[in-house]
C-alpha positions in Angstrom: 41.8 -7.3 -0.5 38.5 -8.3 -2.1 39.4 -11.2 -4.3 35.8 -12.3 -4.9 34.0 -9.9 -7.2 30.8 -11.8 -6.6 30.6 -11.2 -2.9 28.1 -8.5 -2.0 29.9 -5.7 -0.1 28.3 -4.7 3.2 27.1 -1.1 3.4 26.3 1.2 6.3 22.7 0.9 7.6 20.8 2.6 10.4 21.6 1.1 13.9 18.4 -0.1 15.6 19.5 -1.5 19.0 17.3 -3.8 20.9 15.9 -3.1 24.4 19.2 -4.3 26.0 21.3 -2.2 23.6 22.6 -5.0 21.4 22.7 -4.9 17.6 24.3 -6.7 14.6 24.4 -5.5 11.0 21.9 -7.6 9.0 24.5 -8.1 6.3 26.8 -10.1 8.5 26.6 -13.8 7.7 26.1 -16.4 10.5 29.6 -17.7 11.1 28.5 -20.0 14.0 31.5 -18.8 16.0 34.0 -19.7 13.3 36.6 -17.0 13.8 38.6 -18.0 10.7 35.5 -17.7 8.4 34.7 -14.3 10.0 38.3 -13.1 9.4 38.2 -14.3 5.8 34.9 -12.5 5.3 36.3 -9.3 6.7 39.3 -9.6 4.4 37.0 -10.3 1.4 34.9 -7.3 2.3 38.1 -5.1 2.4 37.2 -3.8 5.8 39.4 -2.2 8.5 37.9 -3.1 11.9 38.2 -1.3 15.3 36.9 -3.0 18.5 36.0 -0.9 21.4 35.4 -2.8 24.7 33.2 -1.8 27.6 35.9 -3.1 29.9 38.2 -0.3 28.6 35.8 2.4 29.8 36.5 4.1 33.1 35.5 2.0 36.1 33.2 4.8 37.2 31.4 4.8 33.8 27.7 4.2 34.6 27.3 1.3 32.1 30.6 -0.3 33.2 29.3 -0.2 36.8 25.8 -1.6 35.9 27.2 -4.3 33.6 30.2 -5.5 35.6 29.3 -4.7 39.1 25.5 -5.0 39.2 25.3 -7.8 36.5 22.8 -5.8 34.4 22.4 -7.4 30.9 21.7 -3.9 29.4 24.2 -1.8 27.6 21.6 0.5 26.0 23.1 3.6 27.5 26.6 2.8 26.2 27.6 4.9 23.2 30.9 5.0 21.5 32.2 7.7 19.1 33.6 6.3 15.9 37.3 6.1 15.5 39.1 9.0 13.9 38.9 9.2 10.2 36.2 9.0 7.6 33.9 6.2 6.6 33.3 4.3 9.8 30.0 2.5 10.4 28.8 0.0 13.1 29.1 -3.7 12.4 27.8 -4.8 15.8 27.3 -4.2 19.5 27.6 -7.6 21.0 28.7 -9.5 24.1 32.0 -11.5 24.2 33.8 -13.5 26.9 35.6 -10.2 27.8 32.3 -8.3 27.9 30.5 -6.0 25.5 32.2 -4.8 22.4 31.3 -2.1 19.8 32.6 -3.1 16.4 33.4 -0.3 13.9 34.3 -0.9 10.2 35.3 1.0 7.2 36.3 -0.1 3.7 40.0 0.1 2.9 39.4 -0.8 -0.7 37.2 1.1 -3.2 33.9 -0.6 -3.8 33.2 -1.4 -7.4 30.8 0.9 -9.2 
């Protein structure tokens, strides 16, 4: 739950992917790979998060093949439908040790008026 009324709540913005297909919401602070700080921020934001991994796509998916088999750095053709339900927006499309991930978020608390 959002215990800090002074924290600005992140809002959906248009996704403008770079040439390789990566993107991060400009409202995400730099956590310098501090997972605990990231999780605390998600909680303070009141966000429900869904992670969709490229490695979970079919092995014959064109982007799966180009990324994992051909070592292409591009995921620009990879698109993912939002999870079921209302209010989902993209937090990021980034690379991880397990490969590319598409991060969806939606608020599970009501934003203050």
